[in-house]
C-alpha positions as CSV (number, residue, x, y, z in Angstrom):
1,L,106.0,9.8,145.8
2,E,105.0,9.6,149.4
3,F,101.5,10.0,150.5
4,E,100.4,11.0,153.9
5,E,97.6,8.9,155.4
6,F,94.4,10.8,155.8
7,R,91.5,9.5,157.7
8,Y,88.1,11.1,157.6
9,E,86.2,10.8,160.8
10,K,82.5,11.0,160.2
11,P,80.8,12.6,163.2
12,D,78.6,10.1,165.0
13,K,75.7,12.4,165.1
14,L,75.3,15.4,162.8
15,S,74.5,18.1,165.3
16,Y,73.7,21.8,164.9
17,E,73.0,24.9,167.0
18,I,71.2,28.0,165.9
19,L,72.5,31.4,167.2
20,K,70.3,34.5,166.9
21,E,71.3,38.1,166.8
22,G,68.6,40.5,165.8
23,E,67.3,39.3,162.4
24,T,70.4,37.2,161.7
25,F,70.5,33.5,162.5
26,M,73.7,31.5,162.3
27,I,73.6,27.7,162.1
28,I,76.8,26.0,163.4
29,G,77.9,22.5,164.1
30,S,78.9,19.2,162.5
31,L,75.9,19.2,160.2
32,V,77.1,22.5,158.7
33,E,80.6,21.2,158.2
34,V,79.2,18.2,156.2
35,L,77.0,20.6,154.2
36,K,80.0,22.9,153.4
37,R,81.9,19.9,152.0
38,N,78.9,18.6,149.9
39,V,77.1,21.7,148.7
40,V,78.2,23.8,145.7
41,M,76.9,27.3,146.5
42,T,76.8,28.3,142.9
43,D,74.7,25.3,141.8
44,M,70.9,25.5,142.1
45,H,70.4,21.8,142.5
46,S,73.0,21.6,145.2
47,L,71.3,24.5,147.1
48,A,68.0,22.8,146.7
49,Y,69.5,19.7,148.3
50,M,70.8,21.8,151.2
51,H,67.3,23.4,151.7
52,K,65.8,19.9,151.7
53,V,68.3,18.8,154.4
54,L,67.4,21.8,156.5
55,R,63.7,21.2,156.1
56,D,63.9,17.4,156.7
57,R,65.9,17.9,159.9
58,G,63.4,20.4,161.2
59,I,65.8,23.4,161.0
60,I,63.5,25.5,158.9
61,N,60.7,25.0,161.4
62,E,63.0,25.8,164.3
63,L,64.2,29.0,162.6
64,R,60.5,29.9,162.1
65,K,59.8,29.3,165.8
66,M,62.8,31.4,166.7
67,G,61.2,34.3,164.8
68,A,62.8,34.0,161.3
69,T,60.9,35.9,158.6
70,D,61.5,36.7,154.9
71,K,63.5,39.7,156.2
72,S,65.9,37.5,158.1
73,T,69.4,36.5,157.1
74,V,70.6,32.9,157.7
75,I,74.3,32.2,157.8
76,I,75.5,28.7,157.1
77,G,79.2,27.9,156.8
78,G,80.0,31.6,156.2
79,E,77.5,32.0,153.4
80,E,74.6,34.3,153.9
81,F,71.1,33.5,152.7
82,E,67.7,35.1,152.9
83,F,65.3,33.0,155.0
84,V,63.0,31.1,152.7
85,D,60.2,29.1,154.3
């Protein structure tokens, strides 16, 4: 058996950007890539962890300032969520 060397490069700073189109907000960046790898979308505890990360990093507040309401859709890593404050 031969194994190919794989080196995971952790981004220096987990960054993100929020794009807005109507009532839809898309969060992109290295933070999203890390969340995609670490969050199981079908697991409630895992989703709660993701929401905590978004809250702790100020992303929920930023979404609110950009006009997000309970009618808004938030897209993270290709997954759609209803905005929950």
